[in-house]
NUGUKOL-837547 format. One record per residue: residue in one letter; y, x, z of N, C-alpha, C in turn. Coordinates in steps of 0.1 Angstrom, whole numbers, plus 2048, in hexadecimal, padded with zeros to 3 digits. Atoms other than C-alpha are relative to their C-alpha. Example, Ala and Ser with C-alpha at 12.3 -4.5 7.8 and 13.67 -1.06 7.14 Angstrom:
2
A 7F4 809 800 7D3 87B 84E 80C 809 800
S 7F5 7F7 800 7F5 889 847 80B 7F8 808
REM end
This chain:
216
M 7F4 803 7FE 431 72E 101 7FD 7F3 810
N 7FF 807 7EF 43C 71A 124 802 7F2 7FE
T 807 80C 7F8 428 6F8 134 812 7F8 804
P 7F3 808 7FA 449 6DF 139 7F8 7FC 810
T 804 803 7EF 44B 6DC 15E 802 7ED 7FE
Q 807 807 7FD 43D 6B6 164 80B 7FB 80A
T 7FC 80C 7F1 45A 6A0 17E 7F7 7F6 805
S 807 7FF 7F5 44A 69A 19B 803 7EF 805
F 800 80B 800 44D 66F 1A4 80B 7FD 80F
A 7F9 801 7F4 45D 67B 1C8 80D 80A 7FA
E 7F0 800 803 47A 68E 1B8 807 7F9 7F3
L 7F9 80C 802 480 674 1A2 803 7F9 809
E 7F4 805 7FA 487 65D 1BB 80E 80A 807
Y 7F7 7F5 7F9 49B 67C 1CD 80A 802 7F8
A 7FA 7FC 806 4AC 67E 1AF 808 7F4 7F9
S 7FD 810 800 4B5 655 1AF 808 7FD 80A
K 800 806 7F2 4BE 651 1D1 817 7F5 7F9
K 7EA 805 801 4E4 640 1D0 805 7FE 80A
R 7F8 7FC 7F6 4EE 651 1EE 7FC 80E 809
Q 800 7F8 7FE 4F7 672 1F6 801 802 813
T 7F9 7FB 7F0 4F8 67D 21D 80A 80E 801
R 7F3 7EF 7FF 50F 694 22A 7F8 80C 801
R 80A 7F6 801 4F2 6AF 22D 802 803 7F2
E 804 7FA 80F 4EB 6AE 206 808 802 7FA
K 7F3 7FD 809 513 6AD 1FC 801 809 808
F 7FE 7F4 7F6 516 6C9 216 7F7 80B 7F1
L 80A 7F8 808 4FA 6DC 202 803 801 7F4
A 7FF 7F6 815 509 6DB 1DC 80B 800 805
E 7F3 7FA 7FF 52A 6E5 1EC 7FC 80C 7FE
M 809 7F3 7FC 515 701 1F6 7F9 80A 7F2
E 80B 806 80A 501 701 1D7 807 808 7F5
Q 7F4 7F9 80E 522 70C 1C0 804 806 809
V 7F8 7FC 7FF 538 719 1D6 7FA 816 807
V 809 7F5 7FB 51E 736 1EA 801 80B 7F1
P 803 7F2 80B 51C 75A 1D3 7F3 803 7FB
W 80C 7FF 7F8 4F7 757 1D6 7F9 810 7F5
V 802 7F0 809 4F6 772 1B7 806 80A 7FE
L 7F5 7F7 7FA 510 789 1CA 7F8 805 80C
L 804 7FC 7ED 4FD 788 1ED 7ED 800 7FE
L 80F 7F5 808 4D5 790 1D6 802 80B 805
A 7F9 7F1 806 4E7 7A9 1CA 7FB 807 80A
K 7F6 7F8 7FB 4F2 7B7 1E7 7F0 7FF 80D
L 809 7FF 7F7 4CD 7B0 1FA 7F5 808 7FD
E 80F 7FF 805 4B0 7B5 1E3 7FF 812 7FC
P 805 7EE 7FF 4B4 7E3 1E4 7FA 7FA 80D
H 804 801 7EA 4AB 7D9 20D 7F4 7F6 7FC
Y 805 805 7FB 48D 7C3 208 7F6 802 7F8
P 810 7F6 805 467 7C9 205 801 7F8 7F0
Q 804 801 80B 458 7C7 1EA 7F5 7F9 7F9
S 807 805 7FE 43C 7B4 1D8 7F6 809 800
G 808 7F3 803 41C 7C9 1DB 7F6 7F8 7FE
R 80B 804 804 3F7 7C5 1CE 7FA 800 813
R 806 801 7FB 3EA 7C6 1EE 806 7F6 812
G 7F9 804 7F7 3F6 7B0 20F 804 7F3 7FC
R 7F9 811 802 40A 791 219 80D 802 7F2
Q 7F4 7FA 80C 428 78B 1FC 804 7F4 806
P 7F4 80C 7F9 445 788 205 80A 7F5 7FC
M 800 80D 806 455 76A 204 80F 803 7F7
P 7FF 7FA 809 46D 766 1E9 816 805 7FD
L 7FB 7FF 7F7 48E 773 1F4 80E 7F6 7FA
N 7F1 80C 80B 4AA 75A 1E2 7FB 7F3 80C
R 801 80F 7F1 499 741 1FA 7FF 7FF 80F
M 7F9 801 7F0 49A 750 21A 80A 805 7FD
L 7EB 7F8 804 4BF 75E 20F 808 7EB 807
R 7FA 812 800 4C3 730 211 7FF 7FD 80A
I 803 803 7F4 4B0 72D 22E 808 803 807
H 7FD 7F9 7F6 4BE 743 241 80D 7FF 802
C 7EF 802 7FC 4E3 735 238 801 7F2 805
M 800 810 7F7 4D7 713 242 7FF 7FF 80B
Q 804 800 7EE 4CA 71E 264 811 804 802
Q 7EC 802 800 4F1 72B 267 804 7F5 802
W 7F3 80F 806 501 70D 257 7FB 7F7 80E
F 807 810 7F7 4EA 6F1 271 7FF 806 80F
S 7FC 7FE 7F1 4E9 707 28E 7F1 7FF 804
Y 80C 804 809 4BF 706 289 7FB 80F 80C
S 808 7F5 7FD 4A5 71B 29C 7F8 7FE 7FB
D 806 802 80C 48F 72E 288 7F4 7EE 7FD
R 80A 808 801 470 710 293 808 7F0 7F6
Q 7F6 80E 804 48D 6F1 28E 802 809 7EF
M 7FE 7FE 813 490 704 268 7F6 7FE 7FD
E 80C 805 802 46D 700 261 7FD 7F8 801
D 7F9 814 808 46D 6DC 26D 805 7FB 7FA
A 7F6 803 803 488 6DC 25A 7F7 7FD 7F0
L 805 7FB 80C 47A 6E9 238 7F7 7F1 7FB
Y 804 80C 7FE 45C 6D0 23C 805 7F2 802
E 7FB 80A 800 471 6B0 24A 80A 7F6 7F1
I 7F5 806 80E 491 6AF 22F 801 805 7F7
D 7FA 802 80D 492 6AC 20D 80B 809 7FE
S 7F7 7F3 803 4B2 6BC 208 801 809 805
I 803 7F5 7FD 4AC 6DA 21F 7F7 807 7F7
R 80A 7F6 804 48C 6E3 210 804 801 7F1
R 7F9 7F9 810 496 6E1 1EA 80E 805 803
F 7FC 7EF 809 4B3 6F6 1EF 800 80F 803
A 807 7EC 7FF 4A0 710 1FB 7FA 806 7F5
G 805 7FA 80D 48F 70B 1D7 7F0 7FD 803
F 811 806 800 46F 6FA 1E4 801 7F4 7FC
G 80A 80E 80B 460 6D7 1CC 7FA 7F6 80F
S 806 80B 7FA 44D 6C8 1EA 7FC 80D 80B
V 808 7FB 7F0 43C 6D2 211 7F3 80A 7FA
T 80A 7F7 802 41E 6DF 1FB 802 80D 7FE
E 7FF 7FC 804 42B 6F9 1EF 801 80C 810
A 7FD 7F8 7F5 428 71D 20C 80C 7FE 801
L 7F5 7FB 7FD 443 715 21E 802 80A 80B
P 803 7FA 7F8 44F 72F 237 800 7FD 812
D 803 800 7F4 446 72D 257 808 807 80A
E 7F7 7FD 7FF 45C 733 275 804 810 807
T 7FF 7EE 7FD 454 75C 27F 804 804 7F0
T 7F8 7FB 810 45E 75F 250 808 803 808
I 7F5 807 7FF 478 74F 25E 80A 80B 80A
L 7F9 7FA 7F6 481 761 27C 7FF 813 7F5
N 801 7F0 806 477 789 26A 80B 802 7FA
F 7F9 7FF 807 489 77F 256 812 804 7FC
R 7F7 805 7FC 4A4 77D 267 805 80F 807
H 805 7F9 7F8 49D 799 279 7FE 80E 7F5
W 807 7F2 809 496 7B5 25A 811 7FA 7FA
L 7FA 802 804 4BC 7A6 24E 80B 80B 80B
E 7F9 7F5 7F2 4CB 7B6 275 7FE 80B 800
K 804 7F3 7F9 4B6 7D3 271 808 80B 7F4
H 7F6 7FE 813 4CA 7DA 24C 810 7FC 806
K 7F5 803 7FC 4E6 7CE 25C 808 7F7 7F5
L 7FD 809 80D 4E9 7B9 23A 80C 7F4 807
T 7FC 80F 7FC 4FA 79E 250 80C 7FF 7FE
E 7F2 7FF 7FE 51B 7AF 251 805 801 7F4
V 7F8 803 80B 519 7B5 22C 7FC 7F4 7F2
L 800 80C 80A 50D 795 221 816 7F7 7FE
L 7F5 80C 7FD 52D 786 235 80A 803 7F9
S 7FA 7F6 806 541 7A2 224 803 7FE 7F0
T 7F6 7FF 812 53C 79C 1FD 802 7EC 801
V 7F8 808 804 540 776 203 80F 805 809
N 7F5 7FF 806 563 77B 20E 807 804 7F8
D 800 7FD 80E 567 793 1F4 800 7F9 7F2
H 803 80B 80D 55D 776 1DD 80C 7F9 800
L 7F3 812 7FD 576 758 1F1 80E 808 7FB
K 7EE 7F9 806 595 775 1EB 804 7FF 7F4
D 7FA 7FD 80E 58E 77B 1C8 7FC 7F4 7FD
Q 803 811 805 588 753 1C2 810 7FB 80C
G 7F5 809 7F7 5AE 74E 1D8 7F9 7FB 807
L 805 80D 7F7 597 73D 1F1 800 7FF 811
L 7FC 7FC 7F3 59D 752 20F 80E 802 805
V 7F0 7FE 7FA 5BF 74F 225 7FA 802 811
S 801 7FC 7F5 5C4 760 241 7FF 7F5 80A
K 806 809 7F6 5C6 73B 254 7F6 7FA 802
G 80E 805 802 5A8 728 25F 7F9 7FA 80C
T 806 80A 7EF 598 70F 277 7F6 803 806
M 808 801 7F7 581 716 293 7FE 7F1 801
V 802 80A 7FA 569 6FD 2A0 7FC 7FA 80F
D 806 800 7F4 563 6F6 2BE 7F4 7F3 809
A 808 808 7F9 546 6E1 2CC 7FA 7F7 80B
T 809 807 7EB 53D 6CA 2ED 7F8 7F8 7FE
I 80C 80C 805 51D 6B5 2EE 805 7F9 80D
V 7FD 806 7F1 528 69A 30A 7F5 7F2 801
H 812 801 7F6 504 694 31D 7FE 7F1 800
A 809 80A 7FD 4F9 66C 320 7F9 7FC 803
P 817 803 801 4DB 65E 32B 7FA 7FC 7FA
S 806 807 808 4C3 653 318 800 7F3 7FD
S 802 80F 7F3 4C3 630 323 80D 7FD 7FD
T 7F7 806 805 4E6 629 317 7FD 7F9 7F4
K 7FC 806 810 4EE 60C 301 80D 7F5 801
N 7EF 807 806 508 5F9 2F0 7FB 7F4 807
Q 7FC 80E 800 516 5DA 2F0 7F3 7F4 804
E 807 80A 806 4FC 5C8 2E4 7EC 804 809
Q 80A 802 7F9 4E0 5D3 2FD 7F4 80E 7FB
Q 801 7FC 807 4D5 5EE 2E3 7FD 812 805
R 7FA 7F4 7FE 4D4 614 2E2 80C 805 7F5
D 7F2 800 808 4F3 620 2D5 7FE 805 7F3
P 800 7FE 80A 4F0 62B 2B1 80E 812 7FB
D 7ED 7F0 808 515 645 2AD 7F2 80C 80B
M 801 7F7 7FA 4FB 657 2C9 7F5 803 7FE
H 804 7FC 803 4E2 670 2C1 7FA 811 80A
Q 806 7F3 7F3 4C8 68E 2D2 801 809 7F7
T 802 7EF 809 4C7 6B2 2CA 800 805 80A
K 808 7F2 7F9 4C0 6D2 2D4 808 80C 80A
K 7FC 7F1 7FC 4D1 6EE 2EB 7FD 809 802
G 807 7F0 7F3 4C0 70F 2F2 7F0 7F8 7FF
K 80E 807 7FD 4A2 6FB 301 803 7F7 801
Q 803 80A 7FC 4B3 6DF 309 804 7F4 7F8
W 7FE 808 805 4B7 6C0 300 807 7F9 800
Y 7FA 807 7FF 4D2 6A5 301 801 7F8 7F6
F 7FA 810 806 4DC 683 2F7 810 7FF 806
G 7F3 805 7FD 4FE 678 2EE 807 7FF 7F3
M 7F9 7FC 809 519 681 2DA 809 810 7FD
K 800 7F1 804 529 6A2 2D0 811 7FC 7F9
I 7F4 800 805 551 6A9 2CF 809 80D 7F6
H 7F0 7F6 80B 568 6BF 2B2 805 804 7FF
V 7E9 7FC 7FB 585 6CF 2BD 7FF 80A 7ED
G 7FB 7F9 80E 595 6DF 29C 80C 80A 80A
A 7F3 7FC 801 5AD 6FB 2A4 800 80B 7F9
D 7FE 7F8 804 5BF 714 291 7FF 811 808
V 801 7F5 7FB 5B3 735 295 80B 80D 805
N 7F6 7F7 7FD 5D2 749 295 803 7FB 80F
S 7F9 806 7F4 5E2 737 2B1 7F7 7FC 80C
G 808 80A 7F5 5C4 71F 2C0 805 7F3 805
A 7FC 80A 7FB 5D6 704 2BF 7F7 7F6 7FA
V 80A 805 804 5C3 6E8 2BD 806 7F6 7F7
H 7F7 809 809 5C9 6CD 2A0 7F7 7EE 7F7
S 802 80A 808 5B0 6B5 29A 7F4 7FF 810
V 80E 809 7FB 592 6A6 2AD 7F5 7F8 7FC
T 808 80A 805 573 694 2A2 7F6 7FF 806
V 80D 802 7F8 558 682 2B0 7EF 7FD 7FB
T 80F 804 808 531 67F 2A3 7F6 802 807
A 80C 7FD 7F4 50F 67F 2B4 7FD 809 800
A 7FC 7F1 7F9 507 699 2C5 7F8 809 7F5
N 804 7FA 80D 4EE 6A2 2A5 808 806 7F5
T 7F8 7FE 80A 505 6A6 28E 804 817 800
A 801 7EE 805 507 6D5 284 816 801 7FF
D 7F2 7F9 7FB 52D 6E1 28F 800 7FE 7EC
I 7F7 801 80C 530 6EA 267 7FF 7F2 7F7
V 806 80E 803 528 6CB 25E 80B 7FB 800
E 7F9 800 7FF 541 6BE 269 811 80A 805
L 7F9 7F5 805 55C 6DB 260 80E 7F5 7F8
P 7F3 80A 80B 570 6C8 243 806 7F6 808
N 7FF 806 7F9 575 6AF 25E 80C 800 809
S 7FA 7F7 7F2 583 6CB 27A 80C 805 7F6
R 7F4 7F5 804 5A2 6DA 261 808 7F8 7FF
A 7F1 802 7FC 5C5 6DA 266 805 7F2 7EE
C 7F9 80E 80E 5D7 6B8 24E 80D 811 7FB
REM end
């Protein structure tokens, strides 16, 4: 007989939060719309199986979710590892309950991406998602592409109250750190015509701002 799992205080506290962040709302939407079962079925025949010797592979469903979040939020391998330790919503979306579990390091995350590339599975994932959206009547020929530009400002920039401007934030692009804001420009995929412009702190991921950059 299975022993009931006891809910931890951290889980109870997280579940009783009064407000969801934009990241949490976005991940909740992705939980519902991404065809996880279909994607896993495409990957499983190629994924290394658990053996009696050697290091056991990280569960495929967790690595797939981590890979998706890495693309959505433009994280490097190291940033993705750090996010799993630092951000509850990202860790929970990946299927981990706490930082005491065996979280994948940046090398494991890198190896998973290389495994996808080696077997040309990124194309398979994209095709599967597109087919699923077409079946659901959610994929149309027109769409929006978003281009983001970082507006750099000195880290000493102060507002009228002589305090560091709370609307600005630091972010890392490549190996370079920037401080300031980000302009997200939404344009029609077919014509290239700009239809929306939004401004956020520099550390806001493009995918998070996409819903606000669509044509009216």
